[in-house]
C-alpha positions as CSV (number, residue, x, y, z in Angstrom):
1,M,-113.7,-132.6,39.4
2,P,-110.2,-132.7,37.6
3,D,-112.1,-132.1,34.0
4,K,-114.0,-128.7,35.4
5,N,-111.1,-127.5,36.9
6,R,-109.4,-128.4,33.2
7,N,-111.9,-126.4,31.6
8,F,-112.1,-123.8,33.8
9,A,-108.5,-123.3,33.4
10,L,-108.7,-123.2,29.7
11,S,-111.5,-120.4,29.6
12,F,-109.5,-118.6,32.4
13,N,-106.7,-118.6,29.7
14,Y,-108.7,-117.7,26.2
15,L,-110.1,-115.1,28.1
16,T,-106.8,-113.0,28.8
17,Y,-105.5,-114.1,25.5
18,L,-108.5,-112.2,24.1
19,M,-107.9,-109.4,26.9
20,Q,-104.0,-108.7,25.9
21,K,-105.5,-108.8,22.0
22,Y,-107.7,-106.0,22.6
23,L,-105.8,-104.2,24.6
24,V,-102.9,-104.2,21.7
25,I,-105.7,-103.1,19.2
26,L,-106.8,-100.1,21.7
27,L,-102.9,-98.8,22.0
28,S,-102.6,-99.1,18.3
29,L,-105.9,-97.0,18.1
30,A,-104.5,-94.5,20.7
31,V,-101.1,-93.9,18.8
32,L,-103.1,-93.3,15.8
33,F,-105.4,-91.2,17.3
34,V,-102.6,-88.8,19.2
35,G,-100.4,-89.1,15.6
36,G,-103.5,-87.5,14.2
37,C,-104.1,-83.9,15.9
38,S,-103.6,-81.1,14.7
39,P,-99.2,-81.3,13.5
40,A,-100.3,-83.5,11.2
41,I,-103.5,-81.6,10.2
42,K,-101.2,-78.7,8.7
43,L,-98.8,-81.1,7.2
44,T,-101.7,-82.2,5.5
45,K,-103.1,-78.9,4.3
46,N,-99.2,-78.4,3.2
47,Q,-99.1,-81.2,1.5
48,Q,-102.5,-80.4,-0.5
49,A,-100.7,-76.9,-1.4
50,K,-98.1,-78.4,-3.3
51,Q,-100.2,-80.9,-4.9
52,A,-102.4,-78.2,-6.1
53,F,-99.9,-76.0,-7.1
54,D,-98.2,-79.4,-9.3
55,A,-101.5,-79.7,-10.5
56,G,-102.2,-76.4,-11.6
57,K,-104.7,-75.5,-9.3
58,L,-103.0,-72.1,-8.5
59,E,-105.7,-70.6,-6.6
60,T,-106.6,-73.3,-4.6
61,S,-103.1,-73.8,-4.1
62,L,-102.7,-69.9,-2.7
63,Q,-105.7,-70.0,-0.5
64,L,-104.3,-73.2,1.4
65,Y,-100.9,-71.5,1.3
66,E,-102.7,-68.4,3.1
67,E,-104.9,-70.5,5.8
68,I,-101.5,-71.7,6.6
69,I,-99.7,-68.4,7.1
70,A,-103.0,-67.2,9.0
71,A,-102.8,-70.3,11.6
72,E,-98.8,-70.1,11.6
73,E,-99.5,-66.2,12.6
74,E,-102.0,-67.0,15.2
75,A,-99.9,-69.7,16.4
76,G,-96.5,-68.0,16.5
77,T,-94.5,-70.0,14.8
78,L,-93.8,-67.9,11.1
79,A,-90.1,-68.1,11.9
80,E,-90.4,-71.7,11.5
81,A,-91.6,-72.2,8.3
82,N,-91.3,-71.1,4.7
83,H,-94.8,-70.9,3.7
84,Y,-94.3,-67.4,2.3
85,E,-91.6,-68.2,0.0
86,E,-94.2,-70.8,-1.3
87,A,-97.2,-68.6,-1.3
88,G,-94.6,-65.8,-3.2
89,K,-94.7,-68.2,-6.0
90,T,-97.5,-69.1,-6.5
91,A,-99.1,-65.6,-6.3
92,E,-96.2,-65.1,-9.0
93,A,-97.2,-68.2,-11.3
94,L,-100.5,-66.2,-11.0
95,G,-99.6,-63.6,-12.4
96,D,-100.0,-61.5,-9.1
97,M,-96.3,-59.9,-9.0
98,T,-97.5,-57.2,-6.7
99,K,-98.7,-59.9,-3.7
100,A,-95.8,-61.8,-4.4
101,E,-93.3,-59.7,-4.1
102,S,-95.1,-58.6,-0.6
103,Y,-94.6,-62.4,0.3
104,Y,-91.2,-62.7,-1.1
105,K,-90.3,-59.6,1.5
106,L,-91.9,-61.2,4.6
107,A,-89.9,-64.4,3.6
108,I,-86.5,-61.9,3.6
109,Y,-87.9,-60.4,6.9
110,Y,-88.5,-63.7,8.7
111,K,-85.0,-65.0,7.4
112,T,-86.6,-67.7,5.5
113,A,-86.0,-66.6,1.9
114,S,-84.1,-69.2,-0.4
115,A,-81.7,-67.6,-2.8
116,D,-84.3,-67.9,-5.5
117,V,-86.1,-65.0,-3.7
118,Y,-83.6,-62.9,-3.8
119,Q,-83.1,-63.5,-7.4
120,K,-86.7,-63.0,-8.5
121,L,-87.1,-60.0,-6.6
122,A,-84.1,-58.7,-8.2
123,A,-85.5,-59.4,-11.9
124,Y,-88.7,-57.9,-11.0
125,Y,-87.1,-54.7,-10.0
126,R,-85.0,-54.6,-13.0
127,Q,-87.9,-54.8,-15.2
128,Q,-88.7,-51.7,-13.2
129,A,-85.4,-50.3,-14.0
130,N,-85.2,-49.7,-10.0
131,I,-81.4,-50.0,-9.8
132,S,-81.6,-49.0,-6.0
133,K,-83.9,-51.8,-5.2
134,E,-82.4,-54.6,-7.5
135,S,-79.0,-53.7,-6.1
136,G,-80.5,-54.1,-2.3
137,M,-81.7,-58.0,-3.7
138,L,-78.4,-58.8,-5.4
139,E,-76.1,-57.6,-2.4
140,P,-77.4,-59.7,0.0
141,L,-78.0,-62.7,-2.5
142,M,-74.1,-62.4,-3.0
143,S,-73.3,-62.6,0.5
144,L,-76.0,-65.1,2.1
145,Y,-75.5,-67.6,-0.9
146,P,-72.1,-67.0,-2.7
147,E,-71.8,-70.0,-3.9
148,S,-75.2,-70.5,-4.9
149,N,-76.1,-70.9,-8.8
150,Q,-78.3,-67.5,-8.7
151,A,-75.1,-65.8,-7.1
152,K,-73.1,-66.5,-9.5
153,A,-75.6,-66.0,-12.3
154,E,-76.2,-62.3,-10.9
155,K,-72.6,-61.4,-10.2
156,A,-72.1,-59.9,-13.6
157,R,-75.3,-57.6,-13.3
158,L,-74.3,-56.6,-9.8
159,Y,-70.8,-55.4,-10.9
160,Q,-72.5,-53.5,-14.4
161,I,-74.7,-51.7,-11.8
162,Y,-71.3,-51.0,-9.4
163,I,-69.6,-49.5,-12.6
164,Q,-72.9,-47.7,-14.0
165,T,-73.4,-46.0,-10.4
166,E,-69.7,-45.6,-9.9
167,Q,-69.2,-47.6,-6.9
168,W,-65.5,-48.2,-8.0
169,E,-64.2,-49.7,-4.5
170,K,-67.3,-52.2,-4.9
171,A,-66.6,-53.2,-8.5
172,V,-62.9,-53.9,-7.8
173,T,-64.2,-56.2,-5.2
174,L,-66.6,-58.2,-7.6
175,W,-63.7,-58.8,-10.4
176,P,-64.0,-60.9,-12.3
177,P,-67.6,-61.2,-12.7
178,N,-67.4,-64.0,-14.4
179,A,-65.5,-66.8,-16.1
180,G,-64.2,-65.2,-19.2
181,A,-64.1,-61.5,-18.1
182,A,-60.3,-61.1,-18.7
183,Q,-60.9,-62.2,-22.2
184,D,-63.6,-59.7,-22.7
185,G,-62.5,-56.3,-23.9
186,S,-65.8,-54.8,-23.1
187,L,-65.5,-55.6,-19.1
188,L,-61.6,-55.1,-19.1
189,N,-62.1,-51.7,-20.0
190,T,-64.6,-51.4,-17.6
191,Y,-62.4,-52.6,-14.8
192,F,-59.3,-50.9,-16.1
193,T,-61.9,-47.3,-15.5
194,A,-62.3,-48.6,-12.2
195,Q,-59.0,-49.0,-11.0
196,K,-57.9,-45.6,-12.7
197,K,-60.6,-43.9,-10.5
198,L,-59.1,-45.3,-7.3
199,G,-55.5,-44.3,-8.7
200,N,-54.2,-47.8,-8.7
201,D,-51.7,-46.9,-11.4
202,E,-49.5,-50.3,-10.4
203,K,-52.5,-52.3,-11.5
204,L,-53.1,-50.0,-14.7
205,D,-49.9,-51.1,-16.1
206,E,-50.8,-54.4,-16.1
207,L,-54.1,-53.9,-17.3
208,S,-53.6,-51.3,-20.1
209,A,-51.1,-54.1,-21.4
210,D,-53.8,-57.1,-21.4
211,L,-56.3,-54.8,-23.2
212,L,-53.3,-53.9,-25.8
213,A,-53.1,-57.7,-26.3
214,L,-56.7,-58.0,-27.1
215,N,-56.6,-54.7,-29.0
216,P,-53.5,-53.2,-30.3
217,E,-56.1,-50.0,-30.9
218,N,-57.6,-49.3,-27.6
219,K,-57.9,-45.7,-27.0
220,A,-57.8,-45.8,-23.2
221,A,-54.8,-48.6,-23.0
222,L,-52.8,-46.2,-25.7
223,E,-53.3,-43.6,-23.6
224,W,-52.2,-45.1,-20.3
225,K,-49.0,-46.4,-21.8
226,A,-48.5,-43.1,-23.4
227,K,-48.4,-41.0,-20.5
228,A,-46.5,-43.8,-18.5
229,L,-44.0,-43.6,-20.8
230,Y,-43.7,-39.9,-20.6
231,N,-43.7,-39.8,-17.1
232,K,-40.9,-42.3,-16.9
233,G,-38.9,-40.1,-19.3
234,E,-39.4,-37.0,-17.5
235,E,-38.5,-38.7,-14.1
236,R,-35.6,-39.7,-15.3
237,Y,-34.8,-36.2,-17.3
238,Q,-35.4,-34.3,-14.1
239,K,-33.5,-36.7,-11.9
240,E,-30.0,-36.8,-14.3
241,L,-29.9,-32.9,-14.7
242,Q,-30.5,-32.2,-10.6
243,D,-27.9,-35.2,-9.7
244,Y,-25.7,-33.0,-12.2
245,E,-26.6,-29.9,-10.8
246,N,-25.6,-31.1,-7.0
247,N,-22.4,-32.8,-8.2
248,K,-20.7,-31.3,-10.8
249,T,-18.2,-33.7,-12.3
250,N,-16.7,-35.3,-15.0
251,K,-17.9,-39.0,-13.9
252,Q,-21.5,-37.1,-13.2
253,Y,-21.8,-35.9,-16.4
254,K,-20.9,-39.2,-17.9
255,I,-23.5,-40.6,-15.5
256,M,-26.1,-38.0,-16.9
257,L,-25.4,-38.4,-20.3
258,A,-26.2,-42.2,-19.8
259,G,-29.3,-41.4,-18.0
260,L,-30.5,-38.8,-20.4
261,D,-30.2,-41.5,-23.1
262,V,-32.7,-43.7,-21.4
263,A,-35.2,-40.8,-20.6
264,T,-34.6,-40.1,-24.3
265,A,-36.0,-43.7,-25.1
266,Y,-38.6,-43.6,-22.8
267,F,-40.0,-40.4,-25.0
268,K,-39.1,-42.1,-28.0
269,Q,-41.6,-44.6,-27.4
270,S,-44.0,-42.1,-25.7
271,L,-44.2,-39.7,-28.9
272,K,-44.9,-42.4,-31.5
273,I,-47.9,-43.7,-29.0
274,F,-49.1,-39.7,-29.1
275,E,-48.4,-39.3,-32.9
276,Q,-50.7,-42.3,-33.6
277,L,-53.8,-41.1,-31.5
278,Y,-53.4,-37.9,-33.0
279,G,-53.5,-39.3,-36.0
280,R,-57.0,-41.2,-34.8
281,E,-58.3,-37.6,-33.5
282,A,-57.0,-34.2,-32.7
283,D,-57.0,-33.9,-29.3
284,K,-55.5,-30.6,-27.6
285,S,-54.0,-32.7,-24.6
286,Y,-52.2,-35.1,-27.2
287,A,-50.7,-32.3,-29.0
288,L,-49.4,-30.4,-26.0
289,Y,-47.6,-34.1,-24.8
290,I,-46.2,-33.7,-28.2
291,A,-45.0,-30.5,-28.2
292,N,-43.2,-31.0,-24.4
293,I,-41.2,-34.0,-25.7
294,Y,-40.1,-32.3,-28.9
295,A,-38.9,-29.9,-26.8
296,R,-37.1,-31.9,-24.7
297,F,-35.2,-33.1,-28.0
298,G,-34.1,-29.5,-28.8
299,D,-36.6,-29.3,-32.2
300,E,-38.1,-26.2,-31.6
301,P,-39.6,-26.1,-34.6
302,N,-42.0,-29.1,-33.9
303,A,-42.5,-28.1,-30.2
304,K,-44.1,-24.6,-31.7
305,R,-46.2,-26.2,-34.0
306,Y,-47.8,-28.7,-31.6
307,Q,-47.8,-26.2,-28.9
308,K,-50.2,-23.9,-31.2
309,L,-52.2,-27.0,-31.9
310,S,-52.7,-27.7,-28.4
311,Q,-54.3,-24.3,-27.5
């Protein structure tokens, strides 16, 4: 009897062990089944699309992405994914830029577009010579991804567009468009033009000096310097005469003479540059400045000569 009870206890324990083991297996299978529902299927299709793209099976890849997008549109989860950009990238690789553009624009609309999308569309519109659309891609690229390699690569191009379309204030805010801009005479000239259009005279004094340091024959910088010197001379000349007119004393007369010497020094520097410019190009405006300077010097023959040349 004791042996029978013992055997029964052993059988019961073994049965319990088997039941526990099968329960663990069933639970594991249940977890696998739950994990294998629709979300994993979508992820698997996404992986398949990427693998097909990497393998060069572009049509298959695009078809898979379009199936994913269709499912997302139906489920209303478009804003949670970035499959429009991937579909656009695949369409572009297939040479279908029209479809690629459509997908890239949808990626922008749903705010899932990377910096690449803006750069790709900008390049596409550049090929079409559509400056308006191109800048429409480059501007958000700069604002949304200012530190990206794409933004840095396109900054000079956007600056060029602003100069070309005479958007001077926007151009100035982008200066310098690249690391070597200050040593690039051509770029520095455009920046000089923008500042001149905006009437930033103090900045122009500095920029003209920079331009002449790069090229002593720079026409725009020489013109600015000559006119700036002339204006300084004329302002000082008028001031000294007016001050003496208001206070005709021996002391004020001496002050006037000293001030007129300063004005004369400005006029001489200006005259040298204007004569240099006139020698290169018989511009009537140069001749008029020269005539006025000779008039201030009391040199009537030269003043009359250049006055005629200015007409």
